[in-house]
N, C-alpha and C positions, 0 to 999 in steps of 0.2 A: 384669739379671741376677740371677739368684736369688745372693741372698748365703750365706757359711760361716756368718751371723752369727745366733747362736742369739738369742732373743728368749725372751719369756713366753709367746708367745703359739703360737709354732715349735718344739715339741717333738717337734716330727717330728723333727721335726721327728726266636778260634780260628785260626788263619789253617793255611794249607794248599801246603805244599810241593810239591805236585804239578802247582800252578797257575805259571805266570810271575808276580815280582812285577808289580804292578799301580804305574804311576805317577803320582803324590800328587794329581792332579784326573781319574783316569781317570773317566769314567759307569759308575756301577755297575753290572753284570745284575743284576736281580732274581732274586732267588731266590740268589745266586751270591755266595759269601764271595768276599771282597778282603782284602789284605794290613792296609789299613788299618782291617778292623774295630774291632780293639781302639783305633785311635787314634793319638795319634802324641804323647803326654804321655809322654816323653824323662825319665828318672832325670839326676842331670848327671855321678854316677858312671860313667853307661854312654853316653853322650853319642855318638851314631852318627855318628859325624864319614865315614867313605866315604861313606854313606847321601847327606850331605848334599856332599859333593862330587858323587858323582854324580849327585844329583837337579838340583843350584843352582849348579852349578860352584864352590862355595864349598869351601876346606878349614879347618874350624874344627879347634883346636888348645887343648889343658890351658891356655894363659893365658887363654884366650879366655874358656871356660868358669870359668875361676876370677875373671876379671873381671866377669861377669855374677852370679857365685853372690853375689861379694861387696856390688853395687851394690843386688841386689832384696830386698825385708825382707820380711818379715809383717807385716801391721799388726793388733795386737790376735792376738785368736785366729780370726778369721772372713772377713779380707780380705789383699789381697795390695797392695806398694806398691813403691817404688824411690828410691834418693838423684837426684839431679837437678841438684845443684849440689854444689862443694866444699865448703861450708860448712855439710854436713848438711840442706838442702832436700828435702821427701820431697812427693812427687806420689801419689797415691790419689783413690777415688773421691767426688763428692757423697755418692753414700749410700753409704759404708761411714762416712763422718766424721758425719752429720746428727746421729745419734741420740750424740753426742759431745758436740756442740758447747754446745747447749743446758744443759750444767753448765757454760758459762762465762761465760753470759749475766748482764749485768747488769741491775739495775731498767731497765725501758726499751727495751730492747735487743729488738729482732727480729731475729736471721739470717736466719729462715724471708724474711721479708719483704725485709729489705735487704741479705741478705750481710754478711761481714766482711772488712775489710782491714787489715794492719797497718801502720802506716806507717813505721815503724819497729821495729830489733831490743826495742827498751824495751815496746814494745805485743802484742807474741804472746803470746800464753795459754796456761798449761801447766793440761790436763784431767790430774786426780785418776784413778791406774790405767790411765790411758791407755797403751802400752808397744807396740814395738813387735821383732822379732827380727830378727839377719842371723845367716845359715846360714855360720860361721866355720870347720866340720870334718865330714867326711862318712869315716867307715871301716865297711865292706864287712869283716860278721863272719858270711859264712855259712857257712866253712868251724870256724871253733870249734862254731858250734851245732849245726851236720851230724855234727860229731866227738862232739858229747854225747849227741844226741836220738840215735844209732845205737845205745845200750846199750839205749834201750828198748824194751818185748816190749808194752806196750799201747799205747792211744789216751791216756790218762790221763799214763802215764809218759812221754809223747814230749811232753806239754805243759807237766807240771812240769818236766823235765829243761831244757825249751825256756826256760821264766819265769827259773827261776833259773841258767843261764845267761847269759842277757841281764842279768840283775840284777847278775850277778859281774861282767862284761865293763863296766856302764857302772860300777860304782865302778871296776875298773880303769883305765879311761881317762879315769877324770876326776881320775887322780894326775897323769897322762905332761903331758912337755911340750906346750905347745899346747891342750889342751882344758884346762884347771885353770882356774877360774871360769865354763866356760861352763854352761849347762843341756843337757844330755844327754839324747836322745827317742831312742829304739826305736822303727825302722823294717821292719816285716814286709810282702815285697814277694813279687806271685804267692799270695796266699791261703800263705803259707809254703816259696816256693819259692828266698827269698833273706832277707837279713838285714842291715840297716845303725844306725850310729850316727850320730846326728845331733846336732854340738853348735852350741848356738846363745849369740849375746851377744846379752843382753835392755838394750834403751835404757830406763826408766821415763820421763824427761821428754822429753814431748812436746807443742810450741805450735804452736795453729794461729796460720798466718799469712793465708792467705786461704780465704775458701767462698763461691762465687758466689751469689744467689737462688733458694729454691730451686723459683722459676718456672722458673730457666732449667738447674737440674739436675735436673731431674726433667720438665722439659719434656716433654708431653705425657701423663704421666702413665700411669695406667694404660691405656689406650686404645692406647696406642704401645707397651708396655712389650714387648719379645721382639718388635719390628718390625722392618724396615728398608724404605726410606729415612728417616732417623733425625735427630731435631733436638737434639741432647741437648748441654750444657754439664755433662757430669758428674764433675765434679774439686776436689779442694780440695789446698790445697799446707799443711803442716806442717814444722815441726825440731825436730829431734832436737839435747836439748843434752847434753852428760854434764859433770859437774862445773863443772853453772850457765853452761857455753860451750858454744856452736854446735856437734857434734862434726867433725871434722876429714875427709872423706871426698872428699878432695880426688886421693885413690888408685884410690876405687872409685864411679864414681857415672856415668850416663847422662846423655851431654850432648844437648837438643832438637835436635829438627833438624825446623823446620816444614816444612822443603821435601823430605822422605825418603820421601816415598809416590808412586809409580807403581803403575798397572795392569803384573801379571806381577811383579812383583819381589816377591822372598823376603823375607819376616817372620818374628822370633822372639816368643812369646808366651814371658815368662819371671818367671812365678807363682807357687800353691800351691793349685791345682786342688782343690777339700773332698773329693770321693766322688763315685766311680764304681763300676759296676756289672757291668761289661762280660763277667767270671769268673762272673758269675750261669750255671748250667746253664738250658734251655731251660723244664724244668719247674718250676722257682724262678720264671721269669718270668711263666711262665704264671700261677702263684699271687698273683707281684704284679699282672698284670692284673687278674685275676678275683678278686680277693679284699684285697688291702693295699694298691694304689693307688686301684682300686677305692673301701672304704671312707673312708680318708683322703681322696678326693679329695670325698666327699657330707661327712666332715666340715668342712671347711676350708670351702666354698663355704656350707654353713649359718651358719658363724659367722661369715662374713664379712658375709651378709646382717642379721643379728643388731645388728652392729657397726654397719653401715648405718644399720640403722634406729634404734638408738642414736646416733651421727653427727647425723639429725636433730634428735634431741630435744637433744642435748648437742654441740653443733661443741666441739672443740678438736682440737690439734694431736697429742696423742698418740692420741687414737681414731682419727684420718686415719693418723698414720700407723703404727699397727694394720692398719687395713683395707687399707691398703699391701702390706705384708707378709703380710696373708692372700691377698690376691688376687694376686700375685706367687708365691706356690706355686699356686695352683689352677693356673695358666696353667702353672707346670714339670711340677706334675704330669698336667695335662690334656694337656699335651705330650707327656709319655713315655707313656703311657697309650695316644693316637692312635697313637705309635709301632708301641707293642706288637699292636695291632689291624692292621697292615700286613702283607700276606701275605708279601713281598718281603724287610723286615725280616727277620720271625722266621723266614722262609725260608731265609736265611744262619745268623743263627743255627744254626739245626738242622744245616745242612752243615756249619758249622765242628765240631758236636759231632758230626757221623758220624765225621770226619774223623779228630779225636783219638780218638774211640774203637776207631776201627778199625786206628790206631797202638799203641794200649795194652796192656803185658805184664799189667796186672792183670785187663783187659775180659777177655782173651786166657785167662787164668786162672780165671775166674769169678767173679770180682770184679767187678761193674759198680757203682761208686761214683754214676755218673749217676742209675740205677735204685733204688737205696739212699736218695737227695736227695728222687727223688720220693715214694716211699712215707714218707717223714718228714716229707714237706710236706703229704700226704692226710691225716695224722693232724691236723695244723693245722686245716686250714680251717674245724671246725666250731667254732673259738673265734677266730676274723678279728676278728669283731665282739668283743666285749668285751675283747681287750687293747688292740683299740684308742679306743672308744667309753667304757668305763670309766674308763679311767686318771684319776688325781688331775691334772688342768690348768685354770688358770684360766678355760681357755676352755671347761671342760665346765659350768661353772657353780658359784656359790659354793654347790645345794646339793646336787652330788654332792662336793665339796671337804667338806662339810660330813659327808658321809657319812662317807668315809676318816680323817679327824680323831676325831668319833667312834668309829669301830671301834677307830682306834689308842687312843684315850683305855680304852676296855673294855680293852683286851686288854696295855697298861699297867699297868695296876691287880690285873690278874688274876696278872700275872705277877712282883708284888711288887716294883714300878715307887717309886721315891721320893719325897717331895712334891714337888718341883723341876720333875722331868720332869713329875710331872701338874700341876702349873701352868703349866708352859711348853705344853701341850696347852689346859688350860682357856683362857687367853691368847687361842693359836691359835684354839680354837672360836667367842671371842666378838667378836676382828677381822675372822674370816672372816664371821660371821653379820650384822654391820654392811653393812645395805644389802640382806639379803635379801627385802624389801618392793618391788626396783624392776624395773618395768618390764622390763629387760632379764636380769634370774634368773629373771624367767617364761617368758618367750622360751629361752631357752638349756634351761633343764631341759624344755619340751616339748618342744625342737628334739631332745635325749637322748632320750624318749619314745620320739617317730616314728624315729628311727635305729635303733630297740632293734627295734620294729616291723618295719621294711624289711631289718633285716640279718639274722633270728632263725631258729636251722636248727628240724629238727621235736620237739631236744632243748630248747632254750630253752622248758620249764614258765613258769617264772617271769617271762616277758614279760606270758604271757596272763594271769598272776594277779595282778600288778602295774596292769596296764593291765584294767579292764573299763571304765571309759569312755576315751574317744578320749584321745591324749599331752596335749593343753593341758587339756580338763578333767580329768585327773587331776593334773596340773603345779598347774594353780588352788587344788583340794583341798588338796595338800600344805601346797603357801605358804600359804596363809590357815587351816589348822589347824594349821598347828606352831609350837611353843616358840620353835623357834631365831628368829624371825623377832621376838620380842618378848623385848628386852634385859631384863625384869626377871621375866621366866617363866624368860628362859636361865636368868639367874645363879638363880635357886631350882635349877633342874634340877640345877646345877653344884654347889651347896652339896650336894645328896644324895651317893650312894654310889654311882663310876659303875658298879658292877658290877648296876646295877639296871636299867641302861642296855643293856643284854640283852634284858628283855623290856617293855620299856617300848613303851607304845601311840603315842607320836608318829610321827605320819605320817612324819617325816623319816626317822627311826631304823625305822621299820618298814620302808621302800623301800628302805633301806642295808644291812637282813638277807636283802630277796629278792638284790640287786644282786652285791654284793661277793663273794657265796663264787662266783656266778659269774664274778668278774673274777679271782677266789684261782684260781680252774679253768685259766681261759684263761693266766694265770699261769704257772703250776704245769706247764701243759702245754709251753710256749715254751720255760722258763726250766731246765723238767727235761732237754730233749730239744738243750738248745742246744750244750751240750759235745758231743754226739754227730753235731750239724748241722756244726759248724766242723771237727770232727776228718775229716770227709767233703769239706768244702770243701777245705779244704786237699789232701785227695788229687789229686783233681778239677784244683787249682790246679798242686799235682805232674807230674801227669799231662801239662797242656800245657805247662810251663816245660818239660819233658823234650822235647816235639818241637819249640818253637819258642824256645826257649832266650831272649834278649837282644833275638833282631831284633822282638820286640813288646815296648810300655813295658806294665807292672803296674799296677793299677788306682791313680788318684786315693788320694791318702791324704794333704792338706793340705799334702804336704813339697814342695819346691822344684821345679820341671819347667821341662822348654825342649821348646814347640810351634812345629814349623814348619809352614808354609803360606805361600801368596801372594795378595796382592792379586787378587783377581778377583771380576765379576762375575757375576749369576746371574739365571736366567729365574725370575717370580715373579710369580700373581696374570694372567693373557696377556701380562706385558712383559718387560723387563729392568730388572732394580735396577742401577745405576750402582755406580761401585765408591766414591765419594763424594758427597756432600753438603755444599752449601753454605750461607752464611746468608742468603743470597735464599731459600733453600727455609725455614728457621725463619722469618721474615717471610710466607712466603704461609702458612704453616701457619698462624700469627696471624691472617691477617685472612681468611683461607677459613672460621676461626670463631670469627668477627667478636668477636674477643679473650677469647674465655670459657675458664676453665679447666678444663680444665688444658694450654690452650694460650696463656695469657695471659702477658704481659712487664711487667715493671714500667719505672715511668717511664723512669729514664733508657735503657734499652735503645729506646725508643719512636721516635728521630730518629739512625741509625744514620752513618757515614760510609760512603764508597763502598764503601773501603779494605774495610773488615769483612766488609761484604755479599758480595765476589764471594771471599771466606775459606772455603775448605773448613771444615768441621765435624767432619764423622764422614765413617767409609769402614770396608771390610769386607774381611777375608781371611778363608784357608779354615782359618787354625789350628784348633787342640783344644781346644775349654775347656769348665770346667763350674762351678757356684757358688764359691768359693774365689780366683777367679780375677779376681774383681772388686777393678780397682786394680792389676792387673798393668801393668808396661810391655810394649809392641808397639815392638822392636827391629828395623833393618836389620843388612846382614852386620857391616855397623862398630861395632855394639855402640850407634849412638846412636837416640835416643826417638823416635820415630816417631810414637808415640798412645799412649792409652790405654787399655785394652778396661775394659770397662763392661757389655758385654750380649751378648747373642747372640739371632740372630733365630727365627722360629720353629721352622723348618726345623731347630732346630739340637737342639730336646728332648729326641728321642730318644736324643741322645747321651749320656745315662748308661747306655745298655745297647750304643749299638751309632755305632762312627762313621761317619757317609757323605757324604763331601766336594764330592756334588753339588748339594746347594745349605746346607746345614750351612756358618755362618758368623758368625766373632765378629767383634760391631761394637765400636767404637773412635773416642773424642773424637781426631778430629787434633791433629798439635804445633800446625798453623801455627794453626788454630781456638781452641787456649788460648793462645796465646800474644798471637794478635791481639786476645779480650776481654780478657785482660792488659794490655794497649795503648791502646786503642782505648774503654772501657768504664769500666774499674777505674783505669787511671791509676795500676796497681803498676810504676814507671820502675824501684825500686829492685829487684823481683823481675825485671824484666825483663833487665834489666842483668847479675843475677846468674845468670840464664838462658843468658848470653851473646850476647843478642838486641840 
């Protein structure tokens, strides 16, 4: 599952009223739009009770929605989670947690290798700066915002009035009963069709209770990522504390039901999907396919290869984790791009767009916002490579970072910056220059130069001027000759006046003087047109909302959503994927791959009891998810947790821009599989009892 977590590597980092509403699992007709092309990520304030009743024979109500809202959590700023006991026990994914647990390992401990279990409450370990948020209050403020912006005469005035009104509303609600002490966030839906305020209670004392070994939490590794059948125990338990004691969550938690999943049963994902782009126009999607994602995919793939070479030289947990993150993104973006080359999916997007335009009053009056967006993106095409490739990023390499820092150093001096600011930049330059002579830095710089050659436009004359030799030879020459690679020479450079760097013949500085103007020009093109493009997107979103209103959900915004679906098998690879896998399958995968990583198992897992083997481990359903949903509970109609969402299958990846229930599947850890592991392998009796098992 592509996590919404931001890492240093990942900076990346319209439906038709004239057709009958499709059933939730109807096979979509190629090229024709479907009711659920915009997905099923319903906001809790607009949960579709009538639709649930008609489709599943289940009448949800406000009390049911309040219970799931108060039981669900945001896990830090990148994942989802939920309370699963009356005493603040929290469940989320292993892959959401493993970046945190390294902070609390004691000397000699290795949670990747051995996992961790707190046998008593006193053994539970707090991670500093880790937090969770509980959505306590929601207020729809659409009417107030619309009343304010109705006075605007220009797009700029509209944006200014919208922002000032929302800011004032946040201040107002912050003093109201029930809202005081909450972290209030503004939420924009439908590109500006609706506005809400969300009030969160934040908990800053989160302690680790149990995490499986990496071999279980990421069983199958990258080869099995985004696939099904799957055999992964991607779960972790934490506990939330308040005032030094476990928080009382007795009124709001999901009781675990290890037997709560059967084929055809309706299930609901409650979590925080990060971001979708289902309201983007066809021209925007074509730009994404041919420029944005194409370049990002090349960038990610190349850096993953560089890191793989670095891992061969210097294996470490950190590099391995970064490789996995990059690989995860390569698969995710690759799946999106593949979907964008599917004539059926893009045909459906075109049909949806045509229908909206046919009912648009603006188009009827000669204001075709879709054409205006297409024209705006045409102007950006020549700058698409530079805005990605030349951005300051750790994986752009130290040389590129130093070019940016040196440029900032010169500009700061020319602008009259104080000595404190200049010294800070000097320190940054010296720290970054350390290790500039390492093999990985040569590979990264040569890779960057090769990408500039690959994606250059006819106007990019700076590329030819820079690369008179091959990409590798040019990179090698720069790094061998630059004074930045020699600490003493760099110190001497820094003792001189920074203004002189603007004409210095150092090869790294010369390269920067060629590359950075192109980056600034690209940034200006994107940044300068940003407000106008966002205004057009808002107008398109409003046109969509005027036609379909709340019959479709808004794009994901890392806010709490309720996504319905059913447990259902699907066709794949010439056969049928069953709705569930068992621990038997995990051991078959282990032995079929001769116990080699990433299908290896810890020693204590190698002699399993029969009761464990027959237990379900993972299962699939048609729920609509995206990155950020990692760690979401999947519940039944009774509000019981029957599983833990951790991934989507490979067919789900085009879900970034269109939802297709035919083969799009959510992959979850089965509640029964979690309980069985706690009971038979980890001997976590106190947790099993706490979970009511």
